[in-house]
N, C-alpha and C positions, 0 to 999 in steps of 0.2 A: 521543456528543455530539450533541445536537439543536440545529438552527438554529431560531431564533425567526423565523417568517415572518408578519408583519403588513404587508400592502401599504402601508397608510397610514404606519406607523411606519418601515418600511424606506426610504421616500422621504426621510425627514428624517435618517436615520442614514448616516454615512459608512462605518461598519465593521459587519461581520457580527456578530450576537450569537449566543452559544451558551448553551444551558441547562446549568447546573451546579448542584451542591449542595455548597457549601464553607462551613465555619464560619469566621467572622471577627469582628472588632470594629471599631466606628466610634469613633475616639479624637478628643477635642477637650478642650482644657484638661486637667483631671484626670479627666474622665469617660471611661469605657470601656463601651461599649454592645455587648453580644453580638448578632450577627446571622448570618443565612444569606445567602450570595450566591446568588441564584437564576438570574441570567444575567450574562454579561460579554462585553465587546468590547474592542478596543484603546483605545477612547475613554471607556468608562464601564461602569457596572454597575447592576443592580437588586438591592436587598437587602430582606430581611424581618427586622425587629427581633424578637428573642426576648423574649417576656413583657414587651413594652413597645410602646406606640404614642404616646409623648410626642413633641411636635414636636422635630425635630432643628434645630440652629442653621443660620442662613443665613450662616455664616462658614466658612472652610476647615477641613476635617477630614482625618483620615488613616484610610484603610481598611487594616486589617491582616489578611492572609490568608496562611496558611503557604505555600501553593503559589505565591503571587504577591508576597509581601513587603509592604512599606509603600508605599501609593499615596496621594499628596496628591489631594484631590478637593473638590468642592463639591456640596451637595445642591441638585438642580434641581427636584425635586418630591417630595411626600410625601402619601400617602393612607393614613391609619391606620398600620399596622405596615410598610407597603411604602414604599420610597423609591428614587428614581433619583439616581445620582451621576455627575458628569462629572469625569473625571480631569484634573488640572492639566496634565499632559503625556501625550500618547498613548504607549501602550506601543510599543516598537520592533518587536515581533513579536506574532503572535497569542498571547493569553494561554494558559498551560498550563491545560487544562480536563480534567475527568473526566466520565464519563457521569452524567447526572442519575439520582438514585435513584428 
């Protein structure tokens, strides 16, 4: 597990981010968009959309990842296929992560 260390970003973040590579989906309405979770913390995650860089909604979504379950979130930024999510509720403990591939 690799910690993401960006001094500028870490000043803004309350929780430690960990690099991972986990397959998931962003769900909203009837849409299911496949993604890869590239890093995660107790408060949010960064994802990369698979074969898609369409704008994500600025409404609540659900991130579904097998090792983490269903997480309500909002999209806080998007740049092409990459997006940052903020969880509606912080995870009670550090997320279960695996080493990045």
